[in-house]
C-alpha positions as CSV (number, residue, x, y, z in Angstrom):
1,Y,-13.8,6.7,1.5
2,H,-13.9,7.9,5.1
3,G,-15.2,10.4,7.2
4,L,-18.5,11.8,7.7
5,A,-17.7,15.0,5.1
6,R,-16.7,12.3,2.4
7,Q,-20.8,11.2,2.6
8,S,-22.1,14.7,2.1
9,V,-20.8,14.8,-1.6
10,P,-23.2,13.7,-4.2
11,S,-22.4,10.1,-5.9
12,E,-23.3,12.1,-9.2
13,V,-20.7,14.8,-9.2
14,V,-17.6,12.7,-8.5
15,D,-16.2,9.8,-10.2
16,I,-15.0,7.3,-8.3
17,Y,-12.1,4.5,-9.3
18,S,-11.5,1.6,-6.9
19,K,-9.6,-2.0,-6.9
20,Q,-9.9,-4.8,-4.3
21,Y,-7.5,-7.6,-4.5
22,N,-8.5,-11.8,-3.7
23,Y,-5.9,-11.4,-1.2
24,R,-5.0,-9.9,2.0
25,W,-2.7,-9.3,4.5
26,L,-2.1,-11.3,7.9
27,A,0.0,-8.8,10.0
28,I,1.7,-9.7,13.1
29,L,3.7,-7.9,15.8
30,A,6.1,-10.6,18.1
31,Y,8.8,-10.5,20.9
32,A,11.0,-11.0,18.8
33,P,14.0,-9.0,18.1
34,P,14.8,-7.8,14.4
35,S,15.8,-10.9,12.1
36,A,17.6,-8.0,9.7
37,Q,18.5,-4.7,10.5
38,H,16.5,-3.5,7.2
39,T,13.3,-4.1,5.6
40,L,12.9,-7.9,4.0
41,Y,10.6,-8.8,1.5
42,G,10.2,-12.2,0.4
43,V,8.9,-13.6,-3.5
44,H,7.9,-17.4,-2.7
45,P,4.7,-19.6,-4.9
46,D,2.9,-19.5,-1.6
47,G,2.6,-15.8,-1.4
48,F,4.4,-12.3,-0.4
49,A,6.0,-12.2,3.1
50,A,7.6,-9.0,4.7
51,H,9.7,-8.4,7.6
52,M,9.6,-4.7,9.0
53,L,11.6,-3.1,12.0
54,R,10.0,-1.8,15.0
55,N,12.5,-1.9,17.8
56,S,15.5,-3.6,19.6
57,K,12.7,-6.4,21.3
58,I,9.9,-5.8,18.4
59,S,9.5,-7.1,15.1
60,R,6.4,-6.8,12.7
61,Y,5.7,-9.6,9.9
62,Y,2.7,-9.9,7.1
63,L,1.9,-12.8,5.1
64,Q,0.1,-12.8,2.2
65,I,-3.2,-14.7,2.9
66,P,-6.5,-15.6,0.9
67,S,-9.6,-13.3,1.3
68,T,-11.8,-15.9,2.8
69,D,-8.9,-16.7,5.5
70,T,-9.8,-15.8,9.2
71,L,-7.8,-15.3,12.4
72,E,-8.4,-18.9,13.4
73,D,-7.2,-20.2,10.3
74,W,-3.8,-18.6,11.6
75,S,-2.2,-20.6,14.8
76,D,0.9,-19.3,16.0
77,E,3.0,-22.5,14.5
78,R,1.7,-22.2,11.2
79,I,2.3,-18.5,11.1
80,W,6.1,-19.2,12.2
81,A,6.3,-21.8,9.7
82,N,5.1,-19.9,6.9
83,L,7.4,-16.8,8.0
84,R,10.4,-19.6,7.4
85,Q,9.5,-20.7,4.2
86,R,8.8,-17.4,2.3
87,L,11.5,-15.1,4.2
88,A,14.5,-17.4,5.8
89,K,17.4,-19.0,4.1
90,E,20.4,-20.6,5.1
91,G,22.3,-18.4,7.3
92,C,20.0,-16.0,7.7
93,P,17.4,-17.5,9.9
94,L,14.3,-15.8,11.5
95,N,13.9,-14.5,15.1
96,E,11.2,-15.6,16.5
97,G,9.1,-15.1,19.4
98,E,5.4,-14.6,21.2
99,I,3.2,-13.3,18.8
100,F,1.0,-10.8,20.7
101,Q,-1.2,-9.1,18.1
102,K,-2.8,-10.2,14.7
103,R,-4.8,-8.8,12.4
104,I,-5.8,-9.2,8.8
105,M,-5.6,-5.8,6.4
106,E,-7.8,-5.3,3.2
107,L,-5.5,-4.3,-0.3
108,R,-7.8,-1.9,-1.8
109,N,-7.1,1.2,-4.3
110,Y,-9.7,3.6,-4.4
111,V,-9.5,7.5,-5.6
112,M,-12.4,9.9,-5.7
113,E,-12.0,12.7,-8.9
114,P,-12.7,15.7,-8.2
115,M,-11.5,15.9,-4.1
116,G,-14.5,17.9,-3.0
117,Y,-17.7,19.5,-3.9
118,K,-18.2,22.8,-3.8
119,R,-16.6,24.5,-0.9
120,L,-15.8,20.8,0.8
121,L,-12.2,20.0,0.0
122,L,-11.5,16.4,1.0
123,A,-7.8,15.2,1.7
124,G,-6.3,11.9,2.6
125,D,-8.3,8.6,3.1
126,A,-12.0,11.0,2.8
127,A,-10.7,10.9,-1.0
128,H,-8.0,8.2,-1.6
129,I,-7.2,4.9,-0.2
130,I,-4.0,3.2,-1.0
131,T,-2.5,-0.3,-0.3
132,P,-0.1,-0.3,2.2
133,M,2.9,-1.4,-0.4
134,G,5.1,1.3,-0.6
135,G,4.2,3.5,2.2
136,K,2.7,6.1,0.4
137,G,-0.6,6.7,2.3
138,L,0.4,9.1,5.3
139,N,2.9,11.0,2.6
140,L,-0.2,11.8,0.2
141,A,-2.7,12.8,3.2
142,V,0.4,15.0,4.8
143,Q,1.0,16.6,1.1
144,D,-2.9,16.7,0.7
145,A,-3.0,18.7,3.9
146,G,0.2,20.8,2.6
147,V,-1.7,22.1,-0.8
148,L,-5.0,22.6,1.2
149,A,-3.4,25.1,3.3
150,E,-2.2,27.1,0.7
151,T,-5.5,26.2,-1.3
152,L,-7.6,28.1,1.3
153,I,-5.0,30.9,1.9
154,S,-5.0,32.2,-1.8
155,Y,-9.5,31.2,-1.4
156,Y,-9.7,34.0,1.7
157,L,-6.9,36.7,0.0
158,E,-8.6,36.4,-3.5
159,N,-12.2,37.5,-2.7
160,H,-13.3,34.0,-2.5
161,D,-12.7,33.0,-6.1
162,L,-13.8,29.5,-6.4
163,S,-11.8,28.5,-8.9
164,Y,-8.3,28.5,-6.5
165,L,-10.5,25.7,-4.5
166,N,-11.1,23.8,-8.1
167,R,-7.1,24.2,-8.0
168,Y,-6.8,21.6,-5.2
169,S,-7.7,18.4,-7.3
170,E,-6.0,19.5,-10.2
171,I,-2.6,19.9,-8.0
172,R,-2.9,17.0,-6.0
173,L,-4.5,14.1,-8.5
174,P,-1.9,13.4,-10.9
175,Y,0.6,12.7,-7.5
176,I,-2.4,10.7,-6.0
177,W,-2.5,8.5,-9.1
178,R,1.2,8.1,-9.5
179,A,1.8,6.9,-6.1
180,Q,-1.5,4.5,-6.6
181,E,0.4,3.2,-10.1
182,F,4.0,2.3,-8.1
183,S,2.0,1.0,-5.0
184,Y,-0.1,-1.3,-7.9
185,S,3.2,-2.2,-9.8
186,L,5.0,-3.6,-6.7
187,L,2.2,-5.3,-4.9
188,T,1.6,-7.3,-8.0
189,M,5.1,-7.8,-9.0
190,L,5.7,-9.1,-5.5
191,H,2.4,-11.1,-4.4
192,S,2.0,-14.9,-5.9
193,P,-1.2,-14.1,-8.0
194,E,-3.9,-16.2,-7.2
195,G,-7.6,-16.7,-9.0
196,E,-9.4,-19.9,-10.7
197,D,-8.2,-19.2,-14.1
198,L,-4.3,-21.1,-14.2
199,E,-3.3,-20.0,-17.0
200,D,-3.7,-16.6,-16.2
201,V,-2.1,-17.2,-13.0
202,R,1.0,-18.4,-14.5
203,F,0.9,-15.6,-17.4
204,R,0.6,-12.9,-14.6
205,R,3.5,-15.0,-12.3
206,K,6.0,-14.3,-15.3
207,L,5.2,-10.7,-15.6
208,S,6.7,-10.8,-12.4
209,E,9.5,-12.6,-12.5
210,S,10.6,-10.2,-15.7
211,K,10.0,-7.2,-13.3
212,L,12.3,-8.7,-10.7
213,S,14.7,-9.5,-13.0
214,Q,14.9,-5.8,-14.2
215,L,15.8,-4.6,-11.0
216,T,18.9,-6.7,-10.8
217,T,20.0,-6.4,-14.4
218,S,19.0,-2.8,-15.3
219,S,20.4,0.3,-13.9
220,T,17.8,2.5,-15.1
221,F,15.0,0.6,-14.2
222,A,16.3,0.0,-10.8
223,K,17.2,3.5,-10.5
224,N,13.7,4.6,-11.3
225,F,12.3,2.1,-8.8
226,A,14.2,3.4,-6.3
227,R,13.6,7.0,-7.4
228,N,9.7,6.4,-6.9
229,Y,10.4,4.2,-3.8
230,V,11.8,6.5,-1.5
231,G,10.5,10.2,-3.4
232,I,7.8,10.5,-5.4
233,V,5.9,11.8,-3.0
């Protein structure tokens, strides 16, 4: 997806799988102490919100916004009003402060198969993009680099046998797709669906509610979710 090397791969030799979402994240940094000593996710009809730890004086927040919105649409007052509505609850107010950074983040998934061409092997976001939901992007890139190093060592030790290079994609792609599936499932579970088809929106909202219910009522579902959240990649 990114990088000069990626652009040199002929389009006819790879398959591209991608998804673009019809909402984005508004990400902010504020001079505000953490409102909790852990990550907070807010599920609300108006959209997803999140609180992330930074340090004792700075907090990061995210808001789900329509894909057509711009930074100019979101004043500091509107941001805090939406964060209070989506995240705060009685007895657990948000610590507010000066917002010193705002940016809009695109949400998308992208995978290229195979992850290279001949002797060119790609890693990280040159070969795949994942939404920030679940925090798997850096993990995938680091693991790509580890497998790539082992692949190159085998290639040079075994008289430049190209079959060793081909194994790189075969090894990595199952893990990449597993991470993609988890990120997609978590994203759609926590975000308010958007679209012009109101019946479809209502249906998808009920599916999300069902998943959230299973997290709190099914130990099997919860354990599998926790394992995927912290450990698959």
